[in-house]
C-alpha positions as CSV (number, residue, x, y, z in Angstrom):
1,M,-3.6,-28.0,43.4
2,A,-2.5,-28.2,39.8
3,S,-4.5,-26.5,37.0
4,N,-5.0,-28.1,33.6
5,G,-5.6,-24.8,31.8
6,P,-4.0,-21.3,31.5
7,T,-4.1,-19.2,34.6
8,D,-3.3,-15.9,33.0
9,P,-6.6,-14.1,32.1
10,A,-5.1,-12.8,28.8
11,A,-4.3,-16.4,27.7
12,M,-7.8,-17.7,28.5
13,P,-10.2,-18.0,25.5
14,Q,-12.9,-15.4,25.1
15,Q,-16.4,-16.5,24.6
16,V,-18.3,-14.4,22.1
17,F,-22.1,-14.4,22.0
18,C,-23.9,-13.1,19.0
19,Y,-27.6,-12.5,18.9
20,A,-29.5,-11.5,15.8
21,I,-32.3,-9.0,16.3
22,D,-34.3,-10.3,13.3
23,D,-34.3,-12.8,10.4
24,V,-32.4,-10.4,8.0
25,A,-29.6,-9.9,10.6
26,L,-29.5,-13.6,11.2
27,A,-29.1,-14.3,7.4
28,S,-26.4,-11.7,7.2
29,L,-24.5,-13.4,10.0
30,R,-24.8,-16.8,8.4
31,R,-23.7,-15.6,5.0
32,Q,-20.1,-16.5,4.2
33,R,-18.0,-13.5,3.4
34,D,-15.6,-13.6,0.5
35,D,-13.2,-11.0,-0.7
36,A,-14.5,-10.9,-4.3
37,P,-17.0,-8.1,-4.9
38,R,-20.4,-9.2,-6.1
39,C,-22.8,-7.4,-8.5
40,A,-25.6,-5.6,-6.6
41,L,-28.2,-6.6,-9.2
42,C,-27.5,-10.2,-10.3
43,D,-25.2,-11.2,-7.3
44,R,-22.6,-12.7,-9.6
45,E,-19.0,-12.5,-8.5
46,I,-17.1,-9.7,-10.3
47,E,-13.7,-10.7,-11.6
48,G,-11.3,-7.8,-11.9
49,E,-12.7,-4.3,-11.9
50,P,-16.5,-3.7,-11.6
51,G,-18.1,-2.7,-14.9
52,G,-19.7,0.3,-13.2
53,S,-21.6,1.2,-10.1
54,G,-25.2,2.0,-9.1
55,L,-26.2,5.0,-7.1
56,F,-28.7,4.8,-4.2
57,L,-29.6,8.2,-2.7
58,W,-31.8,8.8,0.2
59,T,-32.4,11.3,3.0
60,R,-32.9,11.0,6.7
61,G,-34.0,14.4,8.1
62,E,-31.5,16.9,6.9
63,E,-28.8,14.3,6.3
64,V,-28.3,13.0,2.7
65,R,-26.9,9.5,2.3
66,F,-25.7,7.6,-0.7
67,D,-24.2,4.3,-1.6
68,E,-22.5,3.2,-4.9
69,P,-22.7,-0.6,-5.0
70,P,-20.6,-2.3,-7.7
71,L,-22.2,-3.7,-10.9
72,C,-20.9,-6.3,-13.3
73,A,-20.3,-5.1,-16.9
74,R,-23.6,-6.7,-18.1
75,C,-25.8,-5.1,-15.5
76,A,-23.9,-1.7,-15.7
77,T,-24.6,-1.6,-19.5
78,S,-28.2,-2.7,-19.0
79,V,-28.8,0.0,-16.4
80,G,-27.1,2.7,-18.4
81,V,-29.0,1.9,-21.6
82,T,-32.3,1.8,-19.8
83,A,-31.6,5.1,-18.0
84,F,-30.6,6.7,-21.4
85,A,-33.8,5.4,-23.0
86,H,-36.0,6.9,-20.2
87,W,-34.1,10.2,-20.4
88,S,-34.4,10.5,-24.2
89,C,-38.1,9.6,-24.2
90,N,-38.8,12.3,-21.6
91,D,-36.9,14.9,-23.6
92,E,-38.9,14.2,-26.8
93,G,-42.2,14.6,-25.0
94,E,-41.5,18.1,-23.9
């Protein structure tokens, strides 16, 4: 009896099943990935080097975690100026 497909198990196509556990995971799976970094605030594509980066810091038990997402030049400047303004206002009040 002749076979129409490959008989070697390594040559047979693999079926991959992907199940999302919630709507956020499903949206992440559907989102097209591209190599260009995107700004963490405005979601614009960053051409060349990022203008800066943010800093997310959180703890889980004894473990400290952090993330430095890229920012475009406009958002990096905006965040920096706003942070400086808050810092300088707090120093004057003391």
